[in-house]
N, C-alpha and C positions, 0 to 999 in steps of 0.2 A: 491607523499604524506608520513609526517612520522607519525611515531607512537612512541613517545619518541625518541628515538636514532636510532631506525633504520627505515630505508627507505622500505614502503610500497606500491607496486604496484597493485593497484587493478584494475580489469576490468570488467566492468558489462553489461552483454550478456542476450539479450533475448532469452529464451532455452524451449525446450518442454517436455511434460507432463515426459517423462524418470527421468526428477529432481526433480519432487514432492516431492518426500522419503526424499534427503534430504535439501530440503525449508522446509517442514514440522517439519525435527529434528532440523532444526535454531530455528523455528516457538515456538518448546516446550519447547529451552533451555531459548528464551528470557523468554517467561512465567513462567518458573520454577524459574529464576531468579529476575524477578521483583519484588521489595519490595512493590509497589502498584499494587496490582493484579487487581483492578478494570480499571484502564489505558490501560488494552490491553487483548483483549478479543480474545484469539487463534481460530483462523477455524481447523476442524479438516479435515485431510489428505482426506475425505471423500469428504466434501464441496468442498476443491482445485479441487480433480478428479471429481464431478459433471460438475462444470463451463469447465474443460480445455476437458471433452470428448465431452462436446457440443458446444465445439469450440467457447466459449463464455470466456475463462482467458485467460490472458498472464502472465507467470510468467518472471521472472529477476532475476540473480542470481548475488551478485557480488563475485569476488574470486581475495585472493589473488596470483598473477602468478607465485610469488617466491617460496614460500611453497605448490601452490593449493589448499590451504583452503578455504571452504565460507565463507565469512566475514557476509553477510548478503543477503537477500532475498525483492521482492517485489513482490506484486500480484494484480493486475487489473481485475475487471470483468466489463463483456460487457452484461449488464442484461437486454436488449430489455422490452419487458411490464412482465417480473417477477416483483413478488410483494416484491422484496428484491430493485427493483429500489427506489436510496433515493428521487428522483424525486417527487414520491407517495409523500414523507411524506413532500415535502415544495409546493404540490398542482400543481405541474407543469403540464402543458397542454399533452394532448396525444400526440399531434404532435412532441414536443420534447423529451418524453420519449425515444425514440429509438436512440435517439444524446447523453444520457448519458452513461456515461465509470466511474465506481466507482473504485477509488483508494482504494483497499480494506485494505491488509496488508503488513506494512512495518517491518521487525525485522532485526536488526542487533547485532552482538556477542558483547559481551563488551569488548572484546580485539582490537574493531574493532570502537567501537564511538568515535565519536571527528572527522570523519575525512569528514564528509557531507554526507555519503553514501546513508542516506534515502534520500536527497534531489536531490543525480544524478542518484539515483533510479528510482524516481518519474522525473526526467526531461527525462531519457531515454522512460521512459513510454509515457509520455507528447505528444514528437516527433512523435513515434510508432502512438498514437489516433489521433492526429492530420491529419495526414498522411492517415488514416484510414477514415475522415470523421466525428471521433468526436466532439461536439461544448459543451458539460458540461463535467468538472470533476466534481465529486463531493468525500468527503471523510467524516469520523465521527472522532472524538476527544474527548478525554474524558475533561471536562472543565478547570479541573487544571494542565494535562499534558501542561504544559508551552513550552517543548522541541518543541515535536509534534505540538503543536498551532504555534509557531514561525516559524518553518517551511514550512508548507502551508501560512501562513501570507507573508512571507518573498516571496514566488512563485506568488503570486496573487488572492490567493482564500479568499473572502472574507466569512463571518461567516454570517449564514443564521439563522440559529432557535437552539435551544437546546431542546433535549428532549430524553425521556427513549425507548433506541433502549436496542438489545441483553440480554432479558429477564430480562429489569429492568435496565440496568446501563445507568445513565445519560451521555447523548452524545452532542457537539455540532456538527451540520451539516455546514459544507462548500462548495463553490463551486467558479470555476473558471469557467469562459466561455472563450472559443479557440477564437482567432480572423481570 
């Protein structure tokens, strides 16, 4: 991949909980630099750790192999019957709720944007989730965030509904059914 005139060799790997601090730092950096703060609701370290400790979180780090620097992070949640399952929002029957995975948090550092890393990290997670037997992938996107909206649409997600989430922020709920 190219970043301006320099070639960037980025690898995406699923990593254990020991990488949560690094992932949280990426999230904090991205949140701090957002001009449209309402587009990105940053999870706390404690929230990521809660899911990882319960063995219900999948963490991915995109890393520039030449510099060793983390370029981005992606976090998927396996909510089960937890009230945070977006399946409840759309009226999904109880039998489907256990098959929902939340494509929860994607953050790419500004110097690595434009390389398709959000898409690539989501695809890596999708492969793992499919192997694990998940049938529905769900996520939320701010209705005006055309970048994330186009990213999920191109990956086969469909818009299901729009509603307030995360303490009053308007969000589109998107879903993809795995075959």
